[in-house]
C-alpha angles and dihedrals in degrees: 000000000000124000095258095055090044091054090047094055098036121093124239119241089250091054091048090050093050091048092049091048093052092047090051092054090043089057091047094050095042092043092055093047095047095043093052093045094050092042087062091057090044096052094044091050092049091046094058092042102258116145114239110213099180137018109188133181102203133006135260128031114011118246095195138340145185129202119220116177110316094340131086111206113207142182107204133200102250108064097197099104141328143229146216115220113205131196112263092011091138106072090208090061115107109236120189113242093244091054098047093096087063094047122099094214093054094053122107118262093254091053093048091046090050092052093049096043093048092076096061089035091060090051089059089045091053091052091049092050092049095045091048091048092051092050092046090052091054100259117136118227125227107223109174131186121227090257089063093066100039114105100251112148107241100160136022128192110234116249090013121135091260093050093048092048092054104256110158134207107261095037115133114223110229107167140008114197088343091305113128111244119204103153137033088245091062091048092051091049092050092051093049092046091053089071089210097309120135115276134203110227121193117200135180113231124171092342091308129105117229128188126212133185108219132175113209121230120229131222128184116270108225091202096048116021092187093057112057122200114251122207141176093196093249113137131189097210131051118210094263120139108235096181143344121232117229119257094013133126089257093057093045091050092051102250113160135199108268096034114135114215108226103170141006111199105322095329122105112230120216104157139037090241092058090052096048093048091056093045092048090053095055109059112171090359122117115240130185119235127194110201135182114229112180107306094340135079122217134191116221132182115216134174113208114226115243116243130177115227134176120226127214091270091058094252119137125220138172115243135176125247129181101187108248131131134213121272114243093016107098115228118181106214120204111252107167142340090252093057095044095086092050094045090046089056091049092049091049092050093048093050090047089052092050092048094049091050090048093052090048092050090048090053093046093046097245089120121045115251087227085085089070111105135190140196095307092055092046090050092049095046092045091054092048093049092046089055090053092056143271093289092058092047092050090050090052092051090051093052094045090048090057090049092049092049095049096043090050089056093059109115093248116133113247088035123090089252090057091054090048089051090054090050090050090052089049091051091051097043096039090231138060119271114265118274092243093051091051092048092052092046091049091050092048091047092049092050091047092050092048090050091052091049092049091048092048090050090048089053089050092052091047090054091051092050091050 
């Protein structure tokens, strides 16, 4: 290998540092999720009297361990999960009669079900604790519905490529260059990957599919001059005020939920993004808003509050905020310490509901399987959220904990849901499934899980290449 090719393939110190930073936060996030999940199994086992022989964070060879009482606590080399090993877990193991009360296999079905279900249960508990803590600290929570992320056109920039081609508000985006589109994220990716070339866009309008040929426009990217930002002029969010936060410039100026922002200064406003960009650029500067309220228009003067934020490159800037939230996108705003536990429960339930619907739509094909992500995506997202601050990282852990809990409840052998399915069969039949049937199911489940992991990793690699 000559020097040129070596320099081409080698990584810069900055790239190595960024990679190491993302891996560090990946280990932190995954470690918290796995530890809490396995701690649920551990506590439930101890509560019903089962001996726990090993409590491991990670798989494979142990890096270090410590034994306390009957339990060996380990950190193992492969940080992609963990396990709790219980006494008598193998039903072929001979357990003395006097020790059977400490054996997992010899527990009643309710006790075994409790031990298995406690892992996912603790994931939901972790989310609830984190959501409640965020609300109690004064941080609002974004709690969307599935309709909030589906690619329905809600705003169009006038004279944009989409407007000129004939796209209408209310159209549902189906395909972009023959790629199935099920979320706004997929649409954004397709537009960026077009590199400014003409695209075919299929939409559903009044039960009919229509096809348009649209060429994206490009604007300079201030963060990356070599990679312009491409746009069709389709926006997800109209400039409608969904809610006004208490004690904010918006409330003091008299903005109300339901107001539509028509103009700021002399500039017509058509999308939420237009409005936020102007507001962000005027901290501590008075701006004039013309809003539509019912059949009337009103002129309001508002001074955005200055706030210091840190971008993904670690640079700080002062931006303006007025304290309003999007219409149709539920945001639970903190009200009091006494309400935080109730609002935390509501937020946890809503995110569980959204995740279950998402899994169902993945299985039925309504959402593209390209949305499935693996360790690389988790590492990337963890690093990005860590750069945005501790609040953003805590929110990410809470969302991933819900996903881990729900996915573990799927009736796939080798997952907790598979064990619960076996217990349900045992309760119905009055006896355990045959050893051969369980072996085959475990093998099928393992192959299925490996296929999902390989596919998720392939999606990760594809994203990196794009």
